[in-house]
N, C-alpha and C positions, 0 to 999 in steps of 0.2 A: 482476433486477440486471444492469446492463450499461452500457457507456460507449461513446461514439462514438470512432472513430479520430481525428477532428479534436481532440477534447478531450484524448485521450491524448498526441497529438503536441504540443499546446500546452503541456501541463504537464511534459513530459519534461525540458527543460533545468533547470527549477526542482527537479525530483526529483533529477536527477544532482548538482546543486550542493549539495543539502541532505543527502544521505546521510552518515551518520557514517563517515568514512574508515577509522577503526580497525576497526570491525565489518566493513566491506566487505572489507578486507584479510584479516581473520581468517576470514571466511566462505570466501574463495578458498583459503586454506591448508587449512581443514578439508575442503574438497571433494576435496583430494588430487591426486596427480600423474596419476591416470587419472580425472579428474572426470566424473561423470555427474550432471547437475543436473535435478531435476524442479521446474518453475516453475508454481505454482498461480495461475490467473486471469491468464495471461501477457499478455493484451491484444495489443498490436502488437509485444511483445518488448523492452520497456524494461529489464527486469531482465537479459535476455540481453545487450543492448548495453552495459549498465553493468558487469556482472560479467565478461564474456568477456575483456576486455583483461588481467584479472588471472589468468586461467586458462591452462593449456596450449592450444596451437592445436588439439589433437586432442580437446578436451573435447566431450562429447556432451550433448544436451538432450532432455528430454521436456517438451513444452509442453502445458499443460492449460488449456482455456477452453471455454465453451459457445457461442462465436461462431465458426463456421467461417471467416468472412472475416478476422477478426482473427488466427486461427491461421495461415491461409495467409500472411498478411503477416509474422507473426513468424518463420515457418520460413525465410523468405528470408535471415534474418540469419546462419544457420549452415547453408549448403547442404551436404547430405549428412550432416550431423551432428545434425539435429533431427527428432524424431518428434512428430507432433501427435496429441492425444487430445481429441476432442470429448466432454467429460464434464460431468455435473452434479455440483457439489461437495458436494451432499447425500450422495453415495455415496462415502464415503471408502474403503470396502473395494475399490472399483474402481481406486484409484490404482495406476499401474504402478511399484511401488517396487523391483522386482527389478533389481539392479545399480546402483541409484542411490546416490550418495555424499553428496548434499546436497539438501534440499528448500527452496525459496524461495517468497516471495510479496511483493508490493509493494502498498501502499495497499489491503489486503484485510481485515485483522483487524478494523478498525473497522466493517466492514459485516456482521460475523458475530456470532451469538449466543454466549454463554459456553459452552453445551453443545457447539456445533460445535468450538470451539477445544479444549475438553477432550477431545473424541473424536479430534481430530487429534493432540493430544499423546499420547494413549494409543496411537494407531496407530503413531506414530513411535517411541515408547518401546519398543514391542514388537519393533521391528526394529533399534533402535539407530541411528536416523538423526538427524543434526543439522538444525536448522531456522533459516533466516535470513529474517526478516520486516522489511521496511523501510517507513517512511513511514506509520505508523499515526497518524491525526489525534488530538490530545490535548485538544482543546477550547479552546485558547488562540488568540485573535486580538488583535493590536494594530495600530492604524492611526495614521498620521501624515500630515496632521493628523487629530485626533480629531473625531468628530461626536457630538452629544448622545445619539443612539440606538444607538451602537455596541454597548454592553453588552446592550441589549434584543435586538438582532438576534443577537448571539452566543449568548445564552441560548436563543432560539427555534430557531436553527440546531442547537444541540447537542441540544435536545429532538427535533428532526426526525431527527438522526443515530441516535437510539436506537430509531427505529421499525423495523418489519419490512422488510427489504430482500429478502425472498424465502425466508429460512430460519428466520425467527423474529425476535423483538426484538433488534436489533443492539446491541453494546456501545458503538458510537459513540465519544465522547471518553474513555470509561472503558477502552477496549480495551488501551491500552499497559500500564497498571498491572495490569489483570486478567489479560491474556495472560501476562505475565511470571510472575505468581503461579501460574497454572494449569500452566505448564511446570515451575516449581520443584516444585510438588506432585506432578508426574509423574516427578520424579527428575532433571530436567535441571539443568545448571549454566547459569544465565541471565546474559547480559551485555546491557546496553542502553546506548543513547546518544541524544542529542537530534539531530533532523534537521529543523529548522524551515525552511519556505520563507521567503525574504527577497526580497520582490518590490518593485522600485522603478520609476521612470519609464521605464526601458529595457525593461520587460516589460509595457507598457500593454495589449496584446491579452490576455495571460493575466490581468492584473489585472481587466479589464472582464468577461471570461468568468467569473472567479471570483466577483466580487460579484453578477453576475446570477444565478449558481447559488445563492449564499448567500441572496440576497433571495427567490428563488423558494421555496426550502426553508423559510425563516422564515415566509413568507406562508402556506404550507400548514399551519402550526401555529395560524393565526389572528391573527398579528401584522400589523395593518392598515398600520402605518407601514413595513413592510419593503420594499414596492415603491418608495416614494419614496426610501427610504434607498439602494436599489440604483441608482436613476437618478442620484442625487447622487454616489455613490461612483464609478460608471462614468464620469461626466463629469470626475471629478477624477483619473482613472487616470494621465494623463500628468504629473501634478504631485504625486503622493503615493506613500507607501510603506506596506507592510504586512508583518507577520510572522504566519505561520500555523504553529502548533506541530505537530510530528510527533515520533515516536519510532521508533527501530530496535531490533531484538531479535535476538540470536543465542543459540539454545538448544542446548547441547551435551549429548548423552546421557552417562551414566556411563562412565568409561574413556576419553573422548576426550582426546587430548593437547592 
């Protein structure tokens, strides 16, 4: 499980625009005046760049990823205030939670199996830490103009999203709903919000990269038409729009104001 810095950079403006503003603000408040944020699967630091303007200037970060190059890049966003941890997310017991006031993740839960999310919820419940998870894909895609095979490709892509991404069968498009219930079952007060990507002609490079990735994944499920669909959609990128559904989640442990 891993993503290139180029893809992460390309998608970041859409991510920032999509996040639920209310949950983002609430997450910053929950982090507190002496915020110490642990970011899971930090990539190049998108969550840091998004959340930092809402936090005190002295906020500190623990950045977790399995890619040292991405970690090095992310750490430059908070000089002297970021500690990097090259960790495998299978080992939740190794998470450096001491002193942390908020745990975050972005575009991660849909890659994870239900038992991993349940283990994370139990780990955070045991120490009373809140969790802010943004941009979990929810299985919804709409395209304008539409093509006859859009629905077939969406179904195939969603099936691919449920395959093993390295830790077991992923929840994929079911993550938003199931993660919320898992955290509720662990005793958290869960707030959620919609955070859809809205990609138009001004975002043609992202649009093309997106449809190429969707087509590749759909074709790996055996959908023969996916490749042609991807070529057609990529050629239309400068003259079309799409909506890709995502959800954000803020899970507050009992007793959180």
